[in-house]
C-alpha positions as CSV (number, residue, x, y, z in Angstrom):
1,M,134.6,144.9,93.2
2,N,134.6,141.2,93.9
3,A,131.8,141.7,96.4
4,F,129.6,143.3,93.8
5,I,130.1,140.5,91.4
6,L,129.1,138.0,94.1
7,L,126.0,139.9,95.0
8,S,124.9,140.1,91.3
9,A,125.3,136.3,91.0
10,L,123.1,135.6,94.1
11,T,120.5,138.0,92.8
12,S,120.4,136.1,89.4
13,V,119.9,132.8,91.2
14,C,117.0,134.2,93.3
15,L,115.3,135.7,90.3
16,A,115.6,132.4,88.4
17,D,113.7,130.5,91.1
18,H,110.9,133.1,91.5
19,P,107.3,132.0,90.7
20,S,107.2,134.3,87.8
21,G,109.8,132.2,86.2
22,G,108.0,129.0,86.8
23,H,110.2,127.9,89.7
24,H,109.6,127.7,93.4
25,P,111.9,129.4,95.9
26,L,114.8,127.7,97.2
27,G,114.2,125.5,100.1
28,H,112.7,122.1,101.0
29,H,109.9,120.7,99.0
30,P,107.1,119.4,101.1
31,H,107.6,115.8,101.9
32,G,110.0,115.4,99.1
33,A,107.4,115.8,96.3
34,V,109.2,116.1,92.9
35,H,107.7,118.8,90.6
36,Q,107.9,118.3,86.9
37,Q,109.4,121.1,85.0
38,G,106.7,123.0,83.1
39,A,103.9,121.6,85.3
40,H,100.7,123.5,85.5
41,H,100.4,125.8,88.5
42,G,98.1,124.7,91.3
43,H,98.4,120.9,90.5
44,Q,100.9,118.5,92.0
45,V,101.5,115.1,90.7
46,H,102.3,112.7,93.4
47,Q,103.9,109.5,92.1
48,P,103.6,106.3,93.9
49,G,106.7,105.8,95.9
50,A,107.3,109.6,96.0
51,V,110.6,110.7,97.6
52,H,109.9,112.3,101.0
53,G,112.5,114.4,102.7
54,S,114.3,117.7,102.2
55,H,116.3,118.7,99.2
56,Q,119.3,120.8,99.5
57,V,120.1,123.1,96.6
58,N,123.8,123.8,96.2
59,N,124.4,126.7,93.9
60,H,127.7,126.7,92.2
61,F,127.5,129.8,90.3
62,G,124.5,129.2,88.1
63,G,124.3,125.4,88.4
64,A,122.1,123.8,90.9
65,S,122.1,120.2,92.1
66,V,119.4,118.6,94.1
67,Q,120.4,116.1,96.9
68,S,117.8,113.9,98.4
69,H,118.1,113.4,102.1
70,G,114.7,111.8,102.7
71,Q,113.5,108.2,102.8
72,V,111.5,106.5,100.1
73,H,108.0,105.9,101.3
74,H,105.8,103.6,99.2
75,G,102.7,105.3,98.1
76,T,99.1,104.2,98.2
77,G,99.0,103.3,94.6
78,F,96.8,106.2,93.5
79,S,97.9,109.0,91.2
80,H,96.3,112.3,91.7
81,Q,96.5,114.2,88.5
82,S,94.1,117.0,89.5
83,S,92.7,118.6,92.6
84,Q,89.6,116.3,92.3
85,T,89.7,113.0,94.2
86,L,89.1,109.9,92.2
87,H,86.6,107.7,94.0
88,R,86.5,104.0,93.0
89,A,83.1,102.4,92.7
90,P,82.2,100.2,95.7
91,A,82.9,96.5,95.3
92,V,79.9,94.5,94.1
93,H,79.2,91.6,96.4
94,H,77.5,88.8,94.5
95,A,74.6,87.0,96.2
96,P,75.7,83.8,97.8
97,G,75.1,80.7,95.8
98,V,71.9,78.8,96.5
99,H,72.6,75.4,98.0
100,H,70.0,72.9,97.3
101,A,68.8,70.9,100.2
102,P,70.2,67.3,99.9
103,V,67.8,64.6,98.8
104,V,66.7,62.7,101.8
105,H,66.1,59.0,101.2
106,H,63.7,57.7,103.8
107,A,64.7,54.3,104.8
108,S,62.1,52.0,106.1
109,H,62.8,51.1,109.7
110,S,60.5,48.1,109.6
111,P,61.9,45.0,107.8
112,V,60.3,44.1,104.5
113,R,58.3,41.0,105.0
114,V,57.9,38.9,101.9
115,A,54.8,36.8,101.8
116,P,55.7,33.1,101.6
117,V,55.0,31.5,98.3
118,V,52.0,29.2,98.7
119,H,52.1,26.2,96.5
120,H,48.6,25.0,96.0
121,A,48.1,21.4,95.8
122,P,46.7,20.3,92.5
123,T,43.0,20.0,92.4
124,V,41.9,16.5,92.8
125,K,38.6,15.7,91.4
126,A,36.6,13.6,93.7
127,A,35.7,10.3,92.4
128,P,32.0,10.1,91.5
129,A,29.9,8.3,94.1
130,P,29.3,4.7,93.2
131,L,26.0,4.2,91.5
132,Q,23.2,2.6,93.4
133,T,21.3,-0.4,92.3
134,I,17.8,-0.1,91.0
135,A,16.4,-1.4,94.3
136,E,18.4,1.3,96.2
137,L,17.2,4.1,94.0
138,V,13.6,3.0,94.4
139,S,13.9,2.8,98.1
140,T,15.4,6.4,98.4
141,A,13.1,8.2,95.9
142,P,9.9,9.6,97.5
143,E,8.0,9.4,94.2
144,F,8.4,5.6,94.3
145,S,7.3,4.9,97.8
146,T,4.2,2.8,96.7
147,L,6.3,0.9,94.2
148,L,8.8,0.1,97.0
149,A,5.9,-1.3,99.1
150,A,4.7,-3.5,96.2
151,V,8.3,-4.8,95.5
152,S,8.8,-5.7,99.1
153,A,5.4,-7.5,99.2
154,A,6.2,-9.5,96.1
155,G,9.8,-10.3,97.4
156,L,11.4,-8.8,94.3
157,A,14.0,-6.6,96.1
158,D,16.8,-9.1,95.7
159,T,16.0,-9.5,92.0
160,L,16.2,-5.7,91.3
161,A,19.5,-5.6,93.3
162,G,21.0,-8.3,91.0
163,E,23.7,-7.9,88.4
164,G,21.2,-7.0,85.6
165,P,21.2,-5.2,83.4
166,F,17.6,-4.3,83.7
167,T,15.3,-1.7,82.1
168,V,12.5,-0.8,84.6
169,F,9.4,1.2,83.7
170,A,8.6,2.3,87.3
171,P,5.1,3.6,88.1
172,T,5.1,6.7,90.3
173,N,2.9,7.2,93.3
174,A,0.6,9.2,91.0
175,A,0.3,6.1,88.7
176,F,-0.8,3.9,91.6
177,D,-3.3,6.5,92.7
178,K,-5.2,5.8,89.4
179,V,-5.9,2.3,90.6
180,P,-9.0,2.0,92.8
181,A,-8.1,1.5,96.5
182,D,-10.1,-1.8,96.8
183,A,-8.3,-3.2,93.7
184,L,-4.9,-2.0,94.9
185,N,-5.3,-3.5,98.3
186,A,-6.5,-6.8,96.7
187,L,-3.4,-6.8,94.4
188,L,-1.0,-6.2,97.3
189,A,-2.6,-9.2,99.1
190,D,-2.2,-11.4,96.0
191,K,1.6,-12.1,95.8
192,D,1.5,-14.1,92.6
193,G,-0.8,-11.6,90.9
194,L,1.4,-8.8,92.3
195,T,4.6,-10.4,91.0
196,A,3.2,-10.9,87.6
197,V,2.1,-7.2,87.4
198,L,5.5,-6.0,88.6
199,L,7.6,-8.2,86.2
200,R,5.6,-6.8,83.3
201,H,7.4,-3.5,84.0
202,V,10.9,-5.1,83.9
203,V,12.9,-5.8,80.7
204,P,15.9,-8.1,81.4
205,A,19.3,-8.2,79.7
206,A,19.1,-4.6,78.5
207,A,19.8,-1.1,79.8
208,L,17.6,0.8,77.3
209,Q,17.9,4.6,77.5
210,G,15.6,7.1,75.8
211,K,18.0,7.7,72.9
212,D,18.1,4.0,72.2
213,V,14.4,3.8,71.3
214,P,14.0,4.3,67.6
215,P,11.0,6.0,66.0
216,G,8.0,3.7,65.6
217,V,7.2,0.6,67.7
218,T,9.9,-1.5,69.4
219,P,8.7,-4.8,70.9
220,L,10.3,-5.8,74.2
221,D,10.3,-9.1,76.1
222,T,9.6,-8.7,79.9
223,A,11.0,-10.6,82.9
224,G,7.5,-12.2,83.4
225,G,7.5,-13.7,79.9
226,E,5.1,-11.2,78.3
227,E,5.7,-8.9,75.4
228,I,5.3,-5.1,75.7
229,A,6.1,-2.4,73.1
230,A,7.9,1.0,73.3
231,E,6.4,3.4,70.7
232,R,8.2,6.5,69.8
233,S,6.5,9.5,68.1
234,N,6.5,13.0,69.6
235,F,6.7,11.2,73.0
236,I,7.7,7.7,74.1
237,K,4.9,5.5,75.5
238,V,4.8,1.9,76.7
239,K,1.9,-0.4,75.8
240,S,0.9,-3.8,77.4
241,S,-2.2,-6.0,77.2
242,A,-3.4,-4.3,80.4
243,G,-2.9,-0.7,79.3
244,E,-0.4,2.0,78.2
245,A,1.6,4.8,80.0
246,F,3.8,7.8,79.0
247,I,7.4,8.1,80.2
248,T,7.5,11.2,82.4
249,R,11.2,11.0,83.4
250,F,13.9,9.4,81.4
251,D,17.2,7.7,82.2
252,I,17.6,7.4,85.9
253,I,20.9,5.6,85.7
254,A,21.7,2.8,88.2
255,S,24.7,0.5,88.6
256,N,22.7,-2.4,87.2
257,G,20.5,-0.8,84.7
258,V,18.2,2.2,84.0
259,I,14.8,3.4,85.3
260,H,12.1,5.3,83.4
261,A,9.3,6.8,85.4
262,I,5.8,6.3,83.9
263,D,2.4,7.9,84.8
264,T,0.2,4.7,84.7
265,V,0.4,1.1,85.9
266,I,0.4,-1.2,82.8
């Protein structure tokens, strides 16, 4: 009788763990996987750190205790809740940062040469050349070459080189050309007559410039003791007892007076 009771109890335990009752047969669970009660058939939930090993079921007349003899293996960190595998999206690799090329400062290998500062000497105005005397001006002017010969023949060069001041109405070569050659040659041979004619053209004690001649007639005393006149209208002309002449060139300034060129011997 006791054997029958024991056999009935074992049969009840087996029927309780049959798949139709929602339980797996007694034995070892694969790799110690723990199955939740009431789980859907065909799906296993593997928890991270699942207990692997064999479980021994000790039946004590209707009560079952599970003893774990396996080791705890740490899982991969993925939970499989269905038969489908969960695939993670591949990692996105960001494009590397763009590194800008460093700024290159080109240094000059050749030394910088600074031009020396040039200090210009102050401009010094040249002193004007000393004025020549009336005699020197006559001797250097080509237009007065005949006059120079007459002055030399009369011996008046030293007079015209004196302190002055003198105003000289100097006949040009063109003026002497108006005198007939025979008369001119005779005059050059007559020193007293030549001196008198030449001194008629010289006004002593005055340096009379063109601006100093007023309109009308201005009488002038000559070095030879005669009187001549300077007449100013549209032009300035000089009159003597022997003739008259127009001034063709004014104000040739000398150190001892002034020269006016005339177109006729007076």
